[in-house]
N, C-alpha and C positions, 0 to 999 in steps of 0.2 A: 442324059438320065434323066428325065422332066417327071415335076411336082414335088421330089420329092429327092435330098441330099444324106447321105448317107456317110455315116461318118464313128473309127473305130478309137478307141481308150482301150486300151490295155485288151484286147481282144475282146472287150468288148462292143456289138453295133446300136446304135443309137440313131432313131429318126427324130429331125426337127420339119415341125412344117413348118415353110413360106410368110404362111400367113401368121403367125406369131414374131415374124423378127416386126422389129421400130420403124417405125416411119415417118419420114419429117413433115413439121407439118406444111399445109399449103398456103401458098402464098396470099390468098385472099382474104385467111383468116391473120395473117402478120397483119394485113394491110386494114384491117378492121380494127383489128387493137391499138394500131396504132392511130386510126381518126377516132377511138373513142379516148385514149389518153392523152391527144389534141384536148378536144374539145373540153374534159374535164379540168384542164389548167386551162383556159381560155375561160371555161367560168371561175376559177378561183381566181386568176386576176383582174378580172372584171369587180368580183363585190370586192377585192383588196381597190383597184382605182374606184369604190365608190364610199369605203370607208375612211379613205383618202378626204376623200373631195368633202365629205358632211363633218368630219371633225375640224379641220385644217385650213380650208377655203371658206374665205369667209361672205354670206350669202350679202345681198344693199341695205342699210335701214334704212329708214322710213320718219318722218318728221313733217310736225302740220301743228298748227293752232287754231284748236279747240272751245275758244272763248276769250271774248273780250268787252271787259266793260269799261267806259268811257264817262270820264271824271271831268269838272273843270272847266268843261266847251264856253272857253270866247271866240267871237268875231266879229270881224265888223264891216262893211259893205257901203258905206257911205260915199257916194262922193268926192268929201274935204278933206278925205285922210284919205292913208295905202291901204289896201288889204288886207287881212290880217287873218291867223285864227293861233290857235291852242289847247289842249287839250292831255292829259292824265290817260294812257290807256295802263288797263293792268291784267295781259291775255298768261293765258295755260300752254304751255307748246308740250304737247305731246311725242313719248322719242320713241318707237319701237326697235326694239334689237328681235331680226327671225334669227339666231346663231347660238350654236350648242354653246360658246362660251361666251363673257361677258364684255359690254364694249363701255370704255370708255376714253371721255374725252374730258380737254381741262377748261375754263372760264376762256368761255370766246365772244363776241359780236358781232352782233345785226346792226342794218342797217335798214332806215325807214326811210319810202321816198314823194316825195308828193310831184307828179309833172315832169321825173326826171332827177329833181332839185328835192338834197340831203335833207331833211325835216323834222327826223332823233336818230336817235343812234339809243341800243342798247344793250345788255349784257346776259348772257346769260352762263349762267353756273356753274364752272364742272363737275359730273358727278358720272354715276355709275349704272348702264343700264344690266341687269340684270339677262343669263340668257334663257330664250324665248320669253321676253317680259317684257312691260312698257311702260318706261313712267310721263309724269306730269309735272312741269315746271312751272312755277311762277316769277312774270319777269312784269319788271311796271318800269314807265318808261316815256320823257314826257315831249310831243311832238309838237311843233311850233312853225311859223314860217309865217314873211312879208313881203309881198311882193315892192318892186320899185317900179319908177312911173310908166317906164321904157316897156312894162309888158303884165301891165298891172289886170289889161285885162284877162286876163285866165284865172287869173285866181275868184275875181271880181265875179265873172257870171257863173262862179261853180258857185260860189256863195249863192247867188240873187237864185239858182235852180234850187240851194237846200244840199245837195251831193258831192262833198270832198271821195277822189278813191286816193286811197296809200296802197304802197307797196311797200310788202318785208323779205327780207330777205338775210339769210345768215347762214355760215357755213362752219360745222361743228370737224374738226378735226380730229380724230381719236385714235386707237388700238383695240379692235378687235381680241384676244388670247381665249387663243383655241388650242391648240398644241404647240403649232408657229402665231406669232404674231404679225394680223395679215395692219400694216395699217388702210385704214378707213376715215371719209369724211362722209355729212351726210349735209345735203341742203336742204334749205326752209326758202319756200318761195309761196307768195302767197301776197292776197289784193282784198281785201278790206272796204265798203262803203261807210264810207262814216257821213248819218243822215245828220245832219245842222237841223233841223229843227224842231224835231224830235229827242237828236241827243242820246241817238241808241247807232250802233256800228247795225245795219240795215240787211248788209250780207258780209260772209267772212266764203274766202274763199280759197283753197288750195291743192297747189297739186304736188 
């Protein structure tokens, strides 16, 4: 019998059209749905990883010296005595925190160098830097150096030309308080050109 099937129930016959039968979904439809669900799952995971990185992973901090005031400058380059210089420096140090959580560091120390020699030390008081913000802290220090006879030519020549280059280095070790603590450190590295004749900081450069 073609086209139709006949079935008898209790003496009555009913005809069922084969077109009304339920057909299983095609393989291409199943594959398309799997691809869609996979892409949606990947998007959800990507958003989750981005959120975790935003709230948990700390970004690098930045620091620089924004200004320097020079006081009590004294120096000597006469041939009758060893050359020397000393001065008082009052600096403004800027610390920038680009993270969601705050950055906290204890009191730290920094070095001021001249021609590879330590000429002064500075103390940076421990502070807290709020999220997405920056602070400026004042630092006051004394720099002093006197050459010996063996190597006095370097300082003597710098004093004669009226320009002494000082190098500033400091490392602030602390923690960025996010969902999890992230131990971080920020380096301060600057060069300053001390103009002896005008008694000013001629140039200040930080990287």
